[in-house]
N, C-alpha and C positions, 0 to 999 in steps of 0.2 A: 621916869627912865631918862635914862642919856641918850645923848645926840649920840652915841655910838651903838647902842643898843636899837635904834629906831635905824639905821641903816643898815644894820644887822636884818633886821625882823623885813623891812623894803623888798630886801635882794632877796630873801627867801622868798615873799610872791611874785617878784618878777621870775625868777627862772623854775621850772622844774623841780620837783622831789625827785631825787637819785634814787633807785633799788636796788637794791643786793641783786644776786644775781636766782636766786630761788625766788623773790619776791615777784621780776621781770616774771618768772615761767607758769608761777601761777597767776599770775595774769594773763598772760597770751589762754591758757587752758581753760580759765575761765570766759574769753572772749572766743575761743573755739566753740567751747560748748551750747552758749549762747546763739552762736551763726546756725548751729547743726540743728537746734532746736527749730530755730526759725523756719528751715529748709527741710526740716521734715512736717512741720506743721503745713506750708505751703507743697509738702507733696502728699498728704493725707486730705489736703483740700481736693487736690487734683483726684486722686484716688475717689474722693467722695461725690463727684462730680462724673464722673467715668460709672462710679457704679451705680447713680440715680439712670443715666445714659442705656445702663445695660439691665437694671428694673425696667425701664420703659418699655422697653423691646422686646425683653421677657415677658412684661404684661397684655402685651399687645399680642405675642405669640400663642401665649397659652388662653387667651379666650376669644381670638379667631381665627382657630386650625379650620383648613377645610373640611368639609362632614364627610369625610373618606374613615375618618375614626368611626363614624356611625353606620358605616358601608352606604354612605352615597356618593355621589363623584364630583356634583359641580354648586353646591353651597355652599356659604359659608355659616360654620355655625359655633356658639358658645360653649360649644367642648373642649377641657381643657385635654394635654396632651402628655401621658406623664412621663414621656421620656424626654421632652420638650423643656417643662418644669429641673428636672433635673440638672439636666444641662444647663441649663440660665442659672442656677442654681448654683453648680461648683462654679461657672464662668465667672458672674458675679463675686462668689467667695475668693477667687484665685483675684480679680481686680483689686477687692476692698484692702486684701493682706498684701497679694504680690507671692511669685515663688518663693524667695528668697527668706520672705518676712515667713511664711510658712513653715519653711526649714529649720530657721533660724527659733520661729517660735518654739517647736517643738524639740530643739535642744535644750533649750532655756527650762523648758516645761521640766525634761528630764532631772535637768541639773537642780532646779529648784525642788521638785520633790525626794531627791536625793537618789533617783532609781538610776544604774548604773544598766547597760545593754545585757551584759553578762548574768547578770542578779536577776533578770527575768523567767520566772517559772516555767519555763518549756513544756515539759510534760503535762503541768496542768494544764497551759494555754492549748495543747495539743488538745488534751481532754476533752475539753472544753468547745473545743473545734467540734469535734468528733461529735461531740454530743449534740448539738447544734444542728449540724449537718442530717445526725440521724432523724432529730425531728423535723427536720423542711421536709427530708425522704419521706419521714411516715407520713406527716400530712398530707402532702402530692399525693401518696399511694392512697387515702382514704379519698381523697376529691376524684380521684379518677373512679377509684369504685364506686362510687356512689354515683359519680356520672355514666358508667358500665351500667348499675343496676338501673337507673332511672331509664337508657336504653333499650335495656332486653324488657323492661314492664312495656315500655310503649311499643314493642316488637311484638308484644303478648297481644296488646290489645288491638293493633290493629289486624294480627293475622288470627287471632282466635273469636275478638268481639266483633268490631268496625269494619275488619273490611268484608266477610264474609255476609255483615248485610246491607252494606255496601250495595257490595255487588248483588245481592237479591235484589233490593227494594229495585233501581235502578233495571235491572234486567224485568222483574215484574211491570214495570212502567212503560218500557218502551216495545212488551209484548202486549202490554194492555192497548195502546195506542194503535198498533197494528192490527187487532184484536177488534176494535170500534167500526174499521170502516171507513171516517170519517165523520162518525158521532161523534157528538158533543162528550158525553159519558154515558154511563151504563142504562141509565134510567129513560135517557131517550132512546139509546138501543131499544130495552126491551118493551117501551110504548110502541115502538115502529113495527117489532115483532109480531106486538098482540092485537096491534090494527090489521095486518094482513094476516093473521091466526080468522079473525072475524070474518075476513072477506073471503065466502067461497072462491073466489076467481084465485085469489094469494093465499090459501090457506097451507099449502105446502112450503110458500117462502118462509112465511110465520114461523114455521115447525122447524123450519132449516136454519132460522139465526136461534133459536131458542137453544137446537144442538149443539150447533157453535160455538156461542157462546158456553154453556155447558163444558164439554168436551176441554175449551181453554181451561175452565178452572180447576175441573179435574185432575186436568195432565202440565199443565205450569203454575197456576197461581196457587192455587193450593196447594202443593209438593215446596214451594220455594217458603209458602208460609210457615207448614211444620218446618223445615230447615228453621228460617228464622227464629220462631222458638224453641224451637232445641238449643240452638247458639246461645238465646238471653237465656235460655235458663242454667246452662253449665258454667256460662260465664259473667255472673251476678258480680261476681268480688273483680273484673274489669272495667265494670262501669265507670264511666270518668266524671259525669256529674251527678253523682248520687240518688237521692231521695226522690230528687225532680226528674230524672232522668228515668226513673224506678217505675215511677206510674204512668210514665207514658209508654213504657215498656209493658207494663200492667194492660192497660187499655188494649192495646196491640193485642196481648194473650189469649185476653174474652173476647174479642173480634175472629182468632182466628177459632177458639173457640166454639163460637157460632158455628164458623164454615163445618167443622168438624158434624154439626146436626144437619146441617142443611145435605150434604154427602151421605150420610145415614138415611137418611128419608128418601134421598131418590135411589138408594138401593132397598130399601122396602119395596117399589113401586115393580121391581122386579131385574132392574140393573143399573148397572152404575151412572147410569143418564136419567133413571127412570121414565124408559121407555116404553115399554110391554103396555104399559095403562094409556088411556088418551090422557090426551094434557086439558087441564082446568085452565080457567079463568085466571084464579092463585096459581098457577104455576108460570105466570110469565111477573109476578112481582118481584119487584127487586129485595124484597127481605128472603126469598124461598132461592135465589141464584146467586145472594151474593153477601148478605147478610144487613145488618141494619141498616138503616139509609136517613138516619136522623143527619142534622148538620155536627153534632159532635163525632161522632164517628166521623166526617167526611173530614175536619178538621182534623182528628187525631190523625188519620192517613198521610193527610200532608205535615203537618208537624213533623211526622216520624222519618221520614225522607229528607225532609231538610233539616231536624236535626243529626242523624248519621250522616249526614251529608258533610256538612260544616266541622263534627266532631271528627272526624275522618280526613279534613283536609288541615286540621289544626294538630293532630296527631302527627302526618306526614314532616309538617312545618318543626314537628318541634322531635322530632327524629331525627330529621338533615341538621337541625342547630346542635344537638348533644353530639352525632355523627363528628361535626365540625371539631366541636369543641377536642372530642377526644383526641381525634387528628393531629389539632393544634397544638394538644400538651404529650405528644408521643410521638414515634416512630411510626406506628399502625398507618395503614392505608383503607380506608373507609370509600364504597363506589356508592355515591348519595343516589336517591333513586330518582327520575324525573317525572315529577310531578307536576303536570300544568295545572296549575292554581286558578286561571282562566274559564276552563273545563269546569272544574266543579264549580265554579261560578254559573254558569251557564246550566248547570244540571239543576239548581238552587230556582232558579229562576225559571227553569220549565215546568217546573211539580204544582204550582198551582193551578196551572190549567189545565192539568189532564188527572182527574181523579175517578176513582169506580165510584 
């Protein structure tokens, strides 16, 4: 290589290579594109950080909602709120992508798929929307119909079965307490009546006590028991608890049939109370005044009142719940019955201490 060539190479290495205008433009575009990519990566990182922050807030909000979503007021519960989740998801999506990104992405998607706005088959879309709306309305109507059918069934249970029995048994129990005049139960009452009947000085008082009980059984207890029996026989299709409940009612009907035999024996002695013939010792036995007095019968009478009371309260609560759901799902207005659950609980607690 000659000295001249070496000087030329040194000069080219010393001074930058000059580009044509086209080459310079391409070089500027490449530099600008690289800068935009770096800015986009930085923006995406910021969006990810913001999105992570939003996710954290959404997770806290949806896992520590106030318990009014479960019909309570003053506690926190791990019950997610659908509206909070939906809103949080929408905000998070916008935070990640951005409004402009959503719009540009949608336009780009249409361009890539090569679907123009005017090429969308709007009649088919309208028909599809109509079909979906019809299906949604039909589904909602079926749900309303199901709720109304359940509500009607509960109303029928209350009006024809458990409501009347509940009233008969509670009324009978209260009347029984008054009739005992402070005695612990019927067995003790009859024992005192018999002891007075045996004493010549108080014999008439003992007879009056027996008459008072028989009048009570004939005119109050027995008619209510007959009504309860009739209610059970004609509304067996409304049983709430199936076979187990049917067995309890069957035992009660057997008890009522025993009462019928007792009343028939009284009538055989001259009148409804069997008073035309002198009283005998067996006339003061409980078996001849109110039926079998074994522990099974006593427990059955107690269980019947408790069972009917609890079932009645449960059905009232179910009725109120169904009415509230129907009211919330439609424009209809229902008047909820005012039922004091504490009173029902008190009725249950008082049953065990007052049995025939």
